[in-house]
C-alpha positions in Angstrom: -9.7 -17.1 -22.2 -6.3 -16.7 -23.8 -5.3 -19.5 -26.2 -1.9 -19.5 -24.4 -3.4 -20.3 -21.0 -3.9 -24.0 -20.1 -5.9 -24.6 -16.9 -3.8 -26.5 -14.3 -0.5 -25.6 -15.9 2.2 -23.9 -13.8 2.5 -20.3 -14.8 5.9 -18.6 -14.9 6.2 -15.1 -13.5 7.8 -12.7 -16.0 11.0 -10.9 -14.9 10.4 -8.0 -12.6 12.6 -5.1 -13.5 13.8 -3.9 -10.1 15.6 -0.6 -9.9 18.8 -0.5 -7.8 18.0 2.7 -6.2 15.3 5.5 -6.4 16.0 9.1 -5.2 12.9 11.1 -4.9 12.5 14.9 -4.5 11.2 15.5 -0.9 9.0 18.4 -1.9 7.3 16.5 -4.6 6.8 13.1 -2.9 4.3 11.6 -0.4 4.4 8.3 1.4 1.2 6.2 1.6 0.8 3.4 4.3 -2.1 1.1 3.4 -4.2 -0.6 6.0 -1.5 -1.6 8.6 -4.3 -2.3 11.1 -4.5 -4.9 13.9 -7.1 -7.0 12.0 -4.7 -7.5 9.1 -1.3 -7.5 10.9 -1.6 -8.9 14.4 -2.0 -12.6 15.1 -5.2 -12.0 17.0 -6.7 -10.1 14.0 -9.8 -11.2 12.1 -8.3 -11.2 8.6 -4.6 -11.7 9.1 -1.9 -11.4 6.4 0.9 -13.4 8.2 3.7 -11.7 6.2 2.4 -8.2 7.1 4.0 -8.3 10.6 7.4 -8.8 9.1 7.0 -5.5 7.1 6.5 -3.3 10.1 10.2 -2.5 10.7 10.7 -1.8 7.0 7.7 0.5 6.8 8.7 2.2 10.0 12.1 2.9 8.4 10.4 4.6 5.5 8.0 6.5 7.7 10.9 7.8 9.9 12.9 8.7 6.8 9.9 10.6 5.2 9.3 12.5 8.5 12.9 13.5 8.7 12.8 14.7 5.1 9.5 16.6 5.5 7.7 14.2 3.1 4.0 14.0 3.9 2.9 10.6 5.3 -0.7 9.4 4.7 -2.1 6.4 6.7 -5.1 4.5 5.4 -7.6 2.8 7.6 -9.9 0.3 6.1 -13.2 1.2 7.7 -16.6 -0.7 7.9 -19.8 -0.3 9.7 -22.6 -2.8 10.6 -23.8 -4.9 7.7 -21.1 -3.6 5.3 -21.6 -5.5 2.0 -17.9 -6.2 1.8 -18.5 -8.7 4.6 -20.2 -10.9 2.2 -16.9 -11.3 0.3 -14.6 -11.3 3.4 -15.1 -12.2 7.0 -16.1 -9.2 9.2 -13.0 -7.0 9.8 -12.0 -3.4 10.6 -15.3 -2.4 12.2 -15.0 1.2 13.0 -14.0 1.9 16.7 -12.8 -1.7 17.4 -9.3 -2.8 18.3 -8.9 -4.5 14.9 -9.7 -1.2 13.2 -6.8 0.6 14.8 -3.5 1.2 13.1 -0.7 -0.9 14.7 1.0 0.8 17.6 4.4 0.5 15.9 3.2 2.8 13.1 1.1 5.2 15.1 0.4 8.3 13.1 1.5 11.7 14.4 -1.2 14.2 15.3 -0.5 16.3 12.2 -0.5 13.4 9.7 -3.4 12.6 7.5 -5.3 9.4 8.4 -7.8 8.5 5.7 -10.6 6.2 6.3 -11.7 4.2 3.2 -14.3 1.5 2.7 -13.1 0.0 -0.6 -9.8 -1.2 -1.9 -8.8 2.0 -3.8 -7.4 4.7 -1.6 -8.7 7.4 -3.9 -12.2 6.1 -4.1 -14.5 8.3 -2.0 -11.7 9.9 0.0 -9.9 13.3 0.2 -6.6 11.9 -0.9 -6.4 13.5 -4.3 -7.3 16.9 -2.7 -4.2 16.8 -0.5 -1.8 15.2 -3.0 -2.7 17.7 -5.9 -4.3 20.6 -4.2 -2.3 21.0 -1.0 1.1 19.2 -1.3 1.3 19.3 -5.1 3.3 16.0 -5.3 4.1 14.0 -8.4 5.7 10.9 -6.7 4.0 8.3 -4.4 5.7 5.7 -2.4 3.1 3.0 -1.5 3.6 0.5 1.3 1.3 -1.7 3.4 -1.1 -4.5 2.9 -2.7 -6.4 1.1 -0.3 -6.2 -1.9 -2.6 -7.3 -4.7 -5.7 -5.6 -3.3 -5.5 -2.2 -1.6 -1.9 -1.6 -2.5 -2.4 -2.5 -6.1 -5.7 -0.8 -6.6 -4.4 2.4 -5.1 -1.3 2.2 -7.2 -3.4 1.6 -10.3 -5.6 4.6 -9.5 -2.5 6.7 -8.8 -1.0 5.6 -12.2 -4.2 6.5 -14.0 -3.8 10.0 -12.6 -0.1 10.2 -13.8 1.5 10.0 -10.4 4.9 8.2 -10.4 4.4 5.2 -8.2 7.3 3.5 -6.3 6.9 0.2 -4.4 9.5 -1.7 -2.3 9.1 -5.4 -2.3 9.9 -5.7 1.4 7.4 -2.9 2.3 4.3 -4.7 1.1 2.7 -8.0 2.0 0.3 -10.5 0.4 -1.3 -13.9 1.3 0.6 -15.7 -1.5 3.9 -15.4 -3.3 2.0 -15.2 -6.6 -0.1 -12.2 -5.4 3.1 -10.5 -4.3 4.8 -11.1 -7.6 1.7 -10.0 -9.5 1.7 -6.7 -7.7 5.3 -5.9 -8.4 4.9 -6.9 -12.0 1.8 -4.8 -12.5 3.3 -1.7 -10.9 6.5 -1.9 -12.9 4.8 -2.6 -16.3 1.4 -0.9 -16.5 1.7 2.5 -15.0 4.4 5.1 -14.5 5.8 3.0 -11.7 9.1 1.6 -10.4 9.9 -1.3 -8.0 12.9 -1.9 -5.7 13.7 -4.8 -3.6 14.1 -3.0 -0.3 13.0 0.1 1.4 16.7 0.8 1.8 16.8 1.5 -1.9 14.4 4.5 -1.6 15.9 7.9 -0.6 14.4 11.3 -0.3 16.5 14.2 -1.5 
């Protein structure tokens, strides 16, 4: 334990260095949409992040902008089968083939877009993501949106940073269960890897 940490003491969040605007090259960028599924987003879901529903219009704006610019869009689908060990940590959620497993209708992927099933927090772990990013699209920049900020968004951003991708996250395009978790994610992305954060999806442009 750090000698500077006192249990029970209020912890101040360090300043988060937001960029005013990020302009990304369309031919070198991909947009990742993490786990915007009914179980996480809709009130009837099994593991709801209340703030996630508010991000739908913002994420849709980015998705539409990426599509217009020819930027690849990747949708992630948290996917679990019967007796998945993750259900010992979290309540049962995102069982493959159920309503809760489906991506929300407002962000329905197009037939030609990549939908990646994953069974852990990191979008690179055990998936074909890196194959498409490096081998097919040859991108250097990743805009990451979705839920949950400090779990699947952060672990995927961290894994991307370890691979030297430039990571961009908009504060109003991700959602967490607490304000602390949200701030932690933005702080980590902006300070630990080759990452930048902006306050709004409006501050991200594809050129």
